[in-house]
C-alpha positions as YAML, in Angstrom:
chain: A
units: angstrom
residues:
- id: 1
  name: MET
  ca: [88.89, 82.50, 133.26]
- id: 2
  name: ASN
  ca: [91.63, 81.12, 135.47]
- id: 3
  name: ASN
  ca: [95.32, 81.95, 135.29]
- id: 4
  name: VAL
  ca: [96.41, 78.49, 134.10]
- id: 5
  name: THR
  ca: [94.12, 78.67, 131.07]
- id: 6
  name: LEU
  ca: [95.46, 82.10, 130.17]
- id: 7
  name: TRP
  ca: [99.03, 80.80, 130.45]
- id: 8
  name: ILE
  ca: [98.17, 77.91, 128.12]
- id: 9
  name: PHE
  ca: [96.73, 80.40, 125.62]
- id: 10
  name: GLN
  ca: [99.81, 82.61, 125.90]
- id: 11
  name: VAL
  ca: [102.19, 79.68, 125.37]
- id: 12
  name: LEU
  ca: [100.19, 78.51, 122.34]
- id: 13
  name: LEU
  ca: [100.35, 82.02, 120.87]
- id: 14
  name: ALA
  ca: [104.09, 82.25, 121.56]
- id: 15
  name: ILE
  ca: [104.62, 78.92, 119.79]
- id: 16
  name: TRP
  ca: [102.41, 79.96, 116.86]
- id: 17
  name: PHE
  ca: [104.18, 83.26, 116.30]
- id: 18
  name: GLY
  ca: [107.60, 81.88, 117.18]
- id: 19
  name: PHE
  ca: [107.38, 79.22, 114.46]
- id: 20
  name: GLY
  ca: [106.05, 81.78, 111.99]
- id: 21
  name: SER
  ca: [108.91, 84.08, 112.86]
- id: 22
  name: TYR
  ca: [111.46, 81.30, 112.47]
- id: 23
  name: LYS
  ca: [110.10, 80.39, 109.06]
- id: 24
  name: LYS
  ca: [110.17, 83.98, 107.83]
- id: 25
  name: LEU
  ca: [113.62, 84.76, 109.21]
- id: 26
  name: SER
  ca: [115.34, 81.49, 108.28]
- id: 27
  name: THR
  ca: [114.16, 81.35, 104.67]
- id: 28
  name: PRO
  ca: [116.92, 82.61, 102.34]
- id: 29
  name: VAL
  ca: [116.08, 85.83, 100.50]
- id: 30
  name: GLU
  ca: [116.51, 84.02, 97.15]
- id: 31
  name: ASN
  ca: [113.74, 81.59, 98.12]
- id: 32
  name: ILE
  ca: [111.50, 84.46, 99.19]
- id: 33
  name: LEU
  ca: [112.12, 86.21, 95.86]
- id: 34
  name: ASN
  ca: [111.35, 83.00, 93.92]
- id: 35
  name: ASN
  ca: [107.99, 82.69, 95.69]
- id: 36
  name: LYS
  ca: [105.28, 83.50, 93.15]
- id: 37
  name: ALA
  ca: [102.86, 84.77, 95.82]
- id: 38
  name: LEU
  ca: [105.25, 87.38, 97.21]
- id: 39
  name: PRO
  ca: [103.29, 90.53, 98.06]
- id: 40
  name: PHE
  ca: [104.50, 94.13, 98.05]
- id: 41
  name: GLY
  ca: [105.72, 94.11, 94.46]
- id: 42
  name: GLY
  ca: [108.33, 91.40, 95.02]
- id: 43
  name: ASN
  ca: [110.11, 93.12, 97.92]
- id: 44
  name: PRO
  ca: [111.08, 90.63, 100.67]
- id: 45
  name: ALA
  ca: [111.73, 93.34, 103.30]
- id: 46
  name: PRO
  ca: [108.14, 93.39, 104.70]
- id: 47
  name: ILE
  ca: [108.27, 89.61, 105.17]
- id: 48
  name: ILE
  ca: [111.54, 89.87, 107.10]
- id: 49
  name: ILE
  ca: [110.25, 92.78, 109.20]
- id: 50
  name: LEU
  ca: [107.07, 90.85, 110.00]
- id: 51
  name: GLY
  ca: [109.19, 87.87, 111.05]
- id: 52
  name: PHE
  ca: [111.22, 90.05, 113.41]
- id: 53
  name: LEU
  ca: [108.07, 91.62, 114.88]
- id: 54
  name: GLU
  ca: [106.54, 88.16, 115.35]
- id: 55
  name: PHE
  ca: [109.71, 87.13, 117.21]
- id: 56
  name: LEU
  ca: [109.39, 90.14, 119.51]
- id: 57
  name: GLY
  ca: [105.71, 89.34, 120.00]
- id: 58
  name: ALA
  ca: [106.46, 85.73, 120.95]
- id: 59
  name: ILE
  ca: [108.72, 87.10, 123.68]
- id: 60
  name: GLY
  ca: [106.30, 89.90, 124.64]
- id: 61
  name: ILE
  ca: [103.35, 87.56, 125.21]
- id: 62
  name: ILE
  ca: [105.29, 85.52, 127.81]
- id: 63
  name: VAL
  ca: [108.14, 87.45, 129.44]
- id: 64
  name: PRO
  ca: [106.32, 90.44, 131.03]
- id: 65
  name: GLN
  ca: [103.74, 88.22, 132.72]
- id: 66
  name: ALA
  ca: [106.31, 85.61, 133.76]
- id: 67
  name: PHE
  ca: [108.65, 88.10, 135.41]
- id: 68
  name: ASN
  ca: [105.94, 90.44, 136.70]
- id: 69
  name: PHE
  ca: [107.59, 93.32, 134.84]
- id: 70
  name: CYS
  ca: [105.80, 95.85, 132.63]
- id: 71
  name: MET
  ca: [102.70, 93.66, 132.61]
- id: 72
  name: PRO
  ca: [100.61, 95.87, 130.27]
- id: 73
  name: LEU
  ca: [103.01, 94.75, 127.53]
- id: 74
  name: THR
  ca: [101.28, 91.34, 127.52]
- id: 75
  name: TYR
  ca: [97.95, 93.05, 126.82]
- id: 76
  name: VAL
  ca: [99.47, 95.21, 124.07]
- id: 77
  name: THR
  ca: [101.14, 92.18, 122.47]
- id: 78
  name: ALA
  ca: [97.88, 90.23, 122.50]
- id: 79
  name: VAL
  ca: [96.05, 93.13, 120.84]
- id: 80
  name: CYS
  ca: [98.78, 93.34, 118.19]
- id: 81
  name: PHE
  ca: [98.54, 89.58, 117.61]
- id: 82
  name: SER
  ca: [94.80, 89.88, 117.07]
- id: 83
  name: LEU
  ca: [95.38, 92.67, 114.52]
- id: 84
  name: VAL
  ca: [97.99, 90.55, 112.71]
- id: 85
  name: MET
  ca: [95.55, 87.62, 112.60]
- id: 86
  name: LEU
  ca: [92.80, 89.89, 111.30]
- id: 87
  name: GLY
  ca: [95.15, 91.00, 108.51]
- id: 88
  name: ALA
  ca: [96.15, 87.38, 107.82]
- id: 89
  name: PHE
  ca: [92.47, 86.46, 107.57]
- id: 90
  name: PHE
  ca: [91.85, 89.01, 104.83]
- id: 91
  name: VAL
  ca: [95.07, 88.13, 102.98]
- id: 92
  name: HIS
  ca: [94.10, 84.46, 102.90]
- id: 93
  name: ILE
  ca: [90.57, 85.31, 101.77]
- id: 94
  name: LYS
  ca: [91.97, 87.52, 99.00]
- id: 95
  name: ASN
  ca: [94.42, 84.80, 97.88]
- id: 96
  name: LYS
  ca: [91.71, 82.12, 98.15]
- id: 97
  name: THR
  ca: [93.85, 80.01, 100.48]
- id: 98
  name: TYR
  ca: [91.15, 78.82, 102.85]
- id: 99
  name: LYS
  ca: [93.04, 75.91, 104.43]
- id: 100
  name: MET
  ca: [94.66, 78.11, 107.11]
- id: 101
  name: LEU
  ca: [91.53, 80.06, 108.05]
- id: 102
  name: PRO
  ca: [90.46, 77.87, 111.01]
- id: 103
  name: LEU
  ca: [93.88, 78.23, 112.64]
- id: 104
  name: ILE
  ca: [93.94, 81.95, 111.95]
- id: 105
  name: ILE
  ca: [90.52, 82.36, 113.54]
- id: 106
  name: LEU
  ca: [91.64, 80.27, 116.54]
- id: 107
  name: ALA
  ca: [94.76, 82.42, 117.03]
- id: 108
  name: PHE
  ca: [92.60, 85.55, 116.67]
- id: 109
  name: VAL
  ca: [90.17, 84.38, 119.36]
- id: 110
  name: LEU
  ca: [92.97, 83.29, 121.71]
- id: 111
  name: SER
  ca: [94.65, 86.68, 121.26]
- id: 112
  name: LEU
  ca: [91.43, 88.50, 122.06]
- id: 113
  name: LEU
  ca: [90.84, 86.37, 125.16]
- id: 114
  name: VAL
  ca: [94.37, 87.00, 126.44]
- id: 115
  name: ALA
  ca: [94.03, 90.72, 125.73]
- id: 116
  name: TYR
  ca: [90.67, 90.91, 127.53]
- id: 117
  name: TYR
  ca: [91.66, 88.96, 130.63]
- id: 118
  name: ARG
  ca: [95.16, 90.44, 130.95]
- id: 119
  name: SER
  ca: [93.95, 94.03, 130.62]
...
């Protein structure tokens, strides 16, 4: 797989997780608490923490490779993204929200490809 294709995959993953992070971090806590599908017994803290980690991941999938600094971090970030997508897959299956599954599977596969070829 060539370098341009991997960069396209990395940018797509950064956009995917960046938008998810923005949504989680910009939603007021009151709106999160009013959400009927809130996991973890109604505690919004895990959602906010996940949003922050997704933000760090969106940076970690691009910056190390772009600046040729600590390049294994790109591999680690891609592996973490694939684990997050695996968890999201099972959460959506459990909640019977199947509409997002194709995008989750796509992000999972892209993460695995980036992890494999950047290792």
